[in-house]
C-alpha positions in Angstrom: 113.3 228.9 224.7 114.7 232.1 223.3 117.3 234.1 225.2 115.7 237.0 227.2 117.6 240.0 228.6 117.5 241.0 232.3 116.5 244.6 233.0 120.2 245.8 233.3 121.1 244.2 230.0 118.0 245.5 228.3 118.7 249.1 229.5 122.3 248.9 228.3 121.2 247.7 224.9 118.4 250.3 224.7 120.9 253.1 225.7 123.4 251.9 223.0 120.5 251.8 220.5 119.2 255.3 221.3 122.8 256.8 221.2 123.4 255.2 217.8 120.0 256.4 216.5 120.7 259.9 217.7 124.2 260.0 216.1 122.8 258.7 212.8 119.9 261.1 212.8 122.1 264.0 213.8 124.7 263.3 211.2 122.0 263.0 208.5 120.6 266.4 209.5 124.1 267.8 209.4 124.5 266.4 205.9 121.2 268.1 204.9 122.4 271.4 206.3 125.7 271.2 204.6 124.0 270.3 201.3 122.3 273.7 201.4 125.6 275.4 202.3 127.1 273.9 199.2 125.0 276.3 197.2 126.5 279.2 199.2 130.0 278.4 198.3 131.8 281.4 196.8 134.8 279.6 195.3 136.1 276.2 194.4 138.0 275.8 197.7 134.8 276.4 199.8 132.8 274.1 197.5 135.4 271.4 198.0 135.6 272.0 201.7 131.8 271.6 202.2 131.8 268.4 200.0 134.8 266.9 201.8 133.2 267.6 205.1 130.0 265.8 204.0 132.0 262.9 202.6 133.8 262.5 206.0 130.4 262.7 207.8 129.0 260.1 205.4 132.0 257.8 205.6 132.9 258.1 209.3 129.9 259.2 211.3 126.9 257.7 209.5 128.0 254.2 208.7 128.8 252.9 212.1 125.8 254.4 214.0 123.6 253.0 211.2 125.0 249.5 211.5 124.9 249.7 215.3 121.3 250.9 215.1 120.4 247.9 212.9 122.3 245.4 215.1 121.0 246.6 218.4 117.5 246.9 217.1 117.5 243.3 215.9 118.9 242.1 219.2 116.3 244.1 221.2 113.6 242.6 219.0 114.8 239.1 219.4 115.7 239.3 223.1 112.5 241.1 224.3 108.8 240.4 224.1 108.5 242.4 220.9 110.0 239.8 218.6 111.3 240.6 215.1 108.0 239.9 213.2 105.3 239.9 215.8 104.3 243.5 215.5 103.9 245.7 212.5 105.8 248.7 214.0 108.9 246.5 214.5 108.8 245.2 211.0 108.3 248.7 209.6 111.3 249.9 211.6 113.4 247.0 210.3 112.4 247.6 206.7 113.0 251.4 206.9 116.4 250.9 208.6 117.5 248.4 206.0 116.2 250.7 203.1 118.0 253.7 204.4 121.2 251.8 204.9 121.0 250.3 201.4 120.2 253.8 200.0 123.4 255.0 201.6 125.5 252.1 200.5 124.3 251.9 196.9 123.6 255.6 196.1 124.5 258.3 198.5 128.1 257.3 199.0 128.6 257.3 195.2 126.8 260.6 194.8 129.0 262.3 197.3 132.1 260.9 195.7 130.8 262.2 192.3 130.2 265.7 193.7 133.6 265.7 195.4 135.4 264.5 192.3 133.6 267.2 190.2 134.6 269.9 192.6 138.2 268.7 192.7 138.5 268.5 188.9 136.5 271.6 187.9 136.5 273.8 191.0 133.7 276.3 191.3 132.7 275.7 187.7 131.4 272.3 188.7 128.4 274.1 190.2 127.3 275.0 186.6 127.2 271.3 185.5 123.7 269.8 185.1 125.1 266.5 186.4 126.4 268.2 189.5 123.0 269.9 190.1 121.0 266.8 189.6 123.3 264.7 191.9 123.2 267.5 194.5 119.4 267.5 194.3 119.3 263.6 194.6 121.4 264.0 197.8 118.9 266.5 199.2 116.0 264.3 198.6 117.8 261.3 200.0 118.6 263.2 203.2 115.0 264.5 203.5 113.7 260.9 203.0 116.2 259.5 205.5 115.4 262.2 208.1 111.7 261.7 207.7 112.1 257.9 208.0 114.2 258.3 211.2 111.6 260.7 212.7 108.8 258.3 211.8 110.6 255.4 213.3 111.1 257.3 216.6 107.4 258.1 216.6 106.2 254.6 216.1 108.7 253.3 218.7 106.7 255.3 221.3 103.2 254.9 220.0 103.6 251.3 218.8 100.7 251.6 216.2 99.2 249.1 213.8 98.9 246.2 216.3 100.2 242.7 216.3 100.7 240.7 213.1 98.1 238.0 213.0 99.1 234.5 211.8 97.0 233.2 208.9 94.5 230.6 209.9 95.5 227.1 208.8 93.2 225.6 206.3 92.3 221.9 206.2 93.0 220.2 202.9 
């Protein structure tokens, strides 16, 4: 029989999960806001400051809450009645969480590094570069996608739509 949490353990794990989700979502919204402030930079120092702030948020405040969210979500699924693959809403949350984490690991981190390096090397003139502009826009779209994904995951957590995943009927050979 699988391990089940008592109510106190479940509440502690849920609280940790909600705190990590809130931190991850909040940091992503901050990143989106700072992305728009990048366009308001008036000189190379301001540009670099905005980008360095975003890089720190990405590197220090987003990674750990994202991984904590994934870890606590998996534990809550496995150690409660919901299961990891019993309900569509749980599977959707798992997939979206993994997709947003992978997007951050394989793209967003590199995009911020590129923008930061451009600002460091070229100062305010970096803003005129087509590569800078397209990478900035990719970051905006990634932040919008991630924010929408987090909001959607919060909504389906409370409404639990789509029902239970039905097992395929066994066929006789």
